[in-house]
N, C-alpha and C positions, 0 to 999 in steps of 0.2 A: 504494500500499499504506500502511496506517496502522499506527503504532507505538503499542503501549499497554504499560502496566506492570500486571502481575498479581502480587499477592503473596498467597501460599498458606500458611495456618497459622502464623502468628507466635505461637507458643505462649506461653501464660501462664507455663507451667513455665520456660522459659527465662528469661523476665524475673524470675521469682521467684528463680531461681539467682543471677542477677546482682546483685539487690537484697540478697541474703544473703551475698555475697561469695563464692560457690562458683564453681568453674570451670565453663565451659561450652564448647561447641564453638567460637564466635565471640562473644566478649565485646563486639564493636563492632556486632553486627548491628543492634540496635536503631537506633542512630545513623545507620548507613548506609542502612537502609530509610527513616529519615525523610528523609534527603538526597536519596535517589530520589524519594520522593513529593514533596517540594517542588520539585525540578527538572522533573519531569513536570507537574506542576500549573501552574508557572510558564510552561512551554512551551504550555499548552493541550492537552495529550495526555491522553488517557483514562486512568484509574487505576481498577483493581479490586481489592478485598480480600476475601478469604474466609477466614473463621475455622472452625475444625473444634474443637469442645469435647469434651474427653474427660474423663470421669469415672474417677479411681482409686480 
């Protein structure tokens, strides 16, 4: 069995909220996601990112 990391919809709105100092569900999510990406890539495991663009 192969292990892969799939990241779905890391929304720009969440990053905008963090950048503007507003509350969000998980303020450390971007750092945690980056750490996961780094670890999976270092281990040579597959990574897939999917972005969903929403227009408000």
